[in-house]
C-alpha positions in Angstrom: 192.0 58.9 168.2 194.9 56.5 167.4 195.2 53.1 169.3 198.5 54.2 170.0 197.8 57.2 172.0 195.1 55.1 174.6 197.8 51.7 175.1 201.6 52.0 175.9 204.3 50.1 174.0 204.8 48.2 177.4 201.1 46.7 176.9 201.9 45.7 173.0 204.6 44.1 174.0 203.0 41.8 176.4 200.2 41.1 174.1 203.4 40.3 171.5 205.1 38.2 173.9 201.7 36.1 174.8 201.8 35.4 171.4 205.1 34.1 170.8 204.5 31.2 172.5 200.7 30.1 170.6 202.7 29.0 167.2 203.5 25.3 168.7 202.6 21.9 166.3 199.1 22.4 167.4 198.6 25.5 165.8 200.7 24.3 162.8 198.4 21.5 162.0 195.9 23.9 162.4 196.3 26.0 159.6 195.2 24.0 157.1 197.0 22.0 153.8 197.5 25.7 151.9 198.9 27.7 154.8 201.0 24.6 155.9 202.2 24.7 152.3 203.1 28.0 152.8 205.4 27.5 156.1 207.0 24.8 154.2 207.9 26.3 151.6 209.1 29.4 153.2 211.0 27.8 155.9 213.2 25.7 153.0 213.9 28.9 151.0 214.9 31.1 154.0 217.4 28.3 155.4 220.5 30.5 154.5 222.9 27.0 155.2 220.7 25.0 152.7 222.1 24.2 149.0 219.3 24.8 146.6 218.1 21.8 144.3 218.4 21.7 140.7 215.1 22.8 139.9 215.8 26.1 142.3 219.3 26.4 140.7 217.9 27.3 137.3 215.3 29.2 138.2 217.8 31.3 140.6 219.8 31.8 137.2 217.0 32.7 135.2 215.9 35.4 137.6 219.7 36.6 138.0 219.9 36.8 134.2 217.1 38.8 133.9 218.2 40.7 136.9 214.5 41.8 137.6 215.5 43.5 140.6 217.7 45.9 139.5 214.7 46.6 136.7 212.4 47.1 139.8 214.7 49.7 142.0 212.4 53.0 141.0 209.2 50.9 142.9 211.6 50.0 145.8 212.8 53.0 146.5 209.1 54.8 146.4 208.6 51.9 148.8 211.8 52.7 151.1 210.2 56.6 150.7 207.2 56.1 152.1 208.8 53.9 155.3 210.8 57.2 155.8 208.1 59.3 155.7 205.1 57.4 157.3 206.7 55.3 159.8 208.2 57.3 162.4 206.7 57.8 165.7 204.5 55.1 164.5 203.7 51.2 165.4 204.0 50.1 162.6 203.7 46.6 160.7 205.8 44.5 158.0 203.1 42.6 157.6 204.1 38.8 156.1 207.4 40.1 157.1 209.8 37.5 155.2 213.2 38.5 156.6 212.1 41.4 158.1 213.5 44.0 155.9 211.1 46.6 155.9 210.4 46.2 159.6 213.9 46.9 160.1 213.5 50.0 157.6 211.0 51.3 159.7 212.6 50.9 163.1 215.8 53.0 161.7 213.1 55.7 160.1 212.3 55.7 163.9 209.5 54.1 164.3 208.3 53.8 167.9 207.8 50.3 167.3 208.3 48.3 164.6 206.3 44.8 164.0 207.2 41.6 162.1 205.1 38.9 161.2 205.3 35.8 159.1 203.9 32.3 158.9 207.5 31.0 158.4 209.6 30.4 161.8 212.7 30.4 159.6 212.0 33.7 158.6 211.2 34.9 161.6 214.8 33.6 163.1 216.1 35.4 160.7 214.9 38.7 160.8 215.8 38.1 164.2 219.3 38.0 164.0 219.2 40.7 161.3 217.7 43.4 163.4 220.1 42.0 166.4 223.1 43.1 163.9 221.8 46.1 162.8 221.4 47.1 166.6 217.7 47.2 166.1 216.7 44.2 169.0 215.4 46.9 171.2 212.4 48.8 168.6 211.3 45.5 166.4 209.5 42.6 167.6 209.2 39.4 165.4 206.9 37.0 165.6 205.1 33.5 163.8 201.5 34.0 163.3 199.2 33.5 161.0 198.6 36.8 158.3 194.6 36.1 157.9 194.4 35.3 162.0 197.2 37.2 163.3 195.9 37.6 166.9 197.4 41.0 167.3 195.2 43.2 169.4 192.4 45.3 167.6 193.4 48.7 166.3 197.3 48.0 167.8 198.5 49.0 164.3 199.2 52.4 162.7 201.2 51.6 159.1 201.5 49.3 157.5 203.4 47.5 154.7 202.3 44.3 152.6 205.2 43.7 150.2 204.4 40.6 147.5 201.8 39.1 150.3 198.3 39.7 149.4 198.7 37.0 146.3 199.4 34.6 149.0 196.2 35.5 150.6 192.7 34.9 150.9 191.8 38.2 150.2 188.5 38.9 152.2 190.1 37.1 155.2 193.1 39.1 154.5 191.5 42.6 154.2 189.0 41.5 156.8 191.9 41.2 159.1 193.9 44.0 158.0 190.9 46.1 158.7 190.7 44.5 162.5 194.1 45.5 163.4 194.4 48.9 161.9 194.1 51.9 164.2 191.2 54.3 162.8 193.8 57.2 160.9 196.1 54.2 159.9 197.7 53.6 156.6 198.7 50.1 154.5 200.9 50.5 151.5 200.2 47.2 149.4 202.9 46.6 146.8 201.9 43.7 144.3 202.6 42.5 140.7 199.5 43.2 138.6 198.3 40.5 136.2 197.4 42.0 132.9 201.3 41.7 131.1 201.7 38.2 129.4 205.1 38.7 129.7 205.2 38.4 133.7 202.8 35.8 133.4 205.2 34.0 131.1 207.7 34.7 133.5 205.9 33.5 136.3 205.5 30.0 134.7 209.4 29.8 133.6 209.8 30.2 137.8 207.6 27.6 139.3 210.4 27.2 142.0 209.7 31.1 143.4 206.1 30.3 144.0 203.9 27.9 146.2 201.1 26.1 144.0 198.3 28.4 145.8 200.4 31.6 144.7 200.6 30.4 141.1 197.4 31.3 140.2 197.0 33.9 142.0 198.2 37.6 140.9 196.1 40.8 141.8 193.9 42.7 139.0 191.8 45.8 139.5 189.1 43.8 140.5 190.7 42.8 144.0 190.8 46.9 144.7 187.1 47.0 144.5 186.9 43.7 146.5 189.7 46.2 149.3 187.3 48.8 149.4 184.6 46.5 151.3 187.3 47.2 154.3 188.7 50.2 153.5 189.3 53.8 151.1 191.1 53.3 148.5 194.4 56.1 148.6 196.9 56.4 146.1 197.3 53.8 143.5 200.5 53.7 141.5 201.9 52.1 138.4 205.9 50.7 138.0 207.7 49.0 134.8 206.3 48.9 131.4 209.4 50.1 129.2 211.7 49.2 132.2 211.5 45.7 131.8 213.6 45.9 129.3 216.6 46.8 131.6 216.6 43.4 132.2 218.2 43.0 128.7 219.8 45.9 128.4 221.1 47.3 131.5 222.5 50.9 131.0 219.4 51.7 129.4 217.3 51.9 132.6 217.3 55.4 133.9 215.6 56.4 130.3 213.2 53.3 130.2 212.2 54.4 133.9 212.2 58.2 132.1 209.3 56.6 130.0 207.6 54.6 132.1 207.1 58.0 134.3 205.3 58.7 131.2 203.6 55.5 129.9 201.9 54.6 133.3 199.9 57.5 133.9 198.1 56.8 130.7 194.8 55.2 131.1 194.6 51.5 130.1 198.3 51.4 128.9 199.2 51.6 132.7 197.6 48.3 132.7 200.9 46.8 131.1 202.5 47.2 134.4 204.7 45.0 135.9 203.6 46.1 139.8 201.6 48.6 141.4 201.4 50.1 144.3 197.8 50.9 146.3 197.7 52.6 149.7 194.3 51.4 151.8 193.3 53.8 154.4 191.1 53.6 157.9 189.4 57.1 158.3 189.4 58.7 161.7 186.1 57.6 163.5 185.8 54.2 161.8 185.5 51.4 164.3 
């Protein structure tokens, strides 16, 4: 039986309210250097009042010129569709949520409660403001937390999205914590860059201002899917954006390139050239 059927939302809310008080100076100092670097980097990056440094401006211009967000439209649409199908009536977690866009999306889709956690206080404050502007403050909760040690109750979330998150983490610690907080029968969708395409590796080297020191050298491969199976049953794995990356240079060709990718990303070994892959992690009914 799902955790949500055993404990009401008010009880979970009380747990979340207690957790909000823990993110003080002592908590930050206990995080360790890697996590404090992440906190400071994302506080700075998500400060909507701050002007970009010269190095950041160059990176932003390169990122805008390549327009990779446009090239990734099909995988973004898949993520949105997955949330729309899985979130209604469930306790949803936007794991390392940034500014909470997926939690807000889940709340709009009818999640029983949409929670977002992130190590960055600035990100959490922005997420709360955005949820309030969207009229979703009552169905969302955002709190500052360590993704490897969330302090959420055992089995307290049913549906989780990890979008561009796992490469920031010590994966063994992250998978262990995700298993602990996921209810039996729960499901996770992870969205990550895939580490085989040399063009993607080059792009990461050319845009260092978009990454912390840790994530510069961490990008997932199929070995990490094998690692995940120490804690979860592996569900659907999909690959995205091989030919579609060329849309960064020839935007009108995106529909044709996406159509080509629908073939290329199904071919063994060829699919490993994908920019992004998505995979589901399942905790089956009856598992503790």
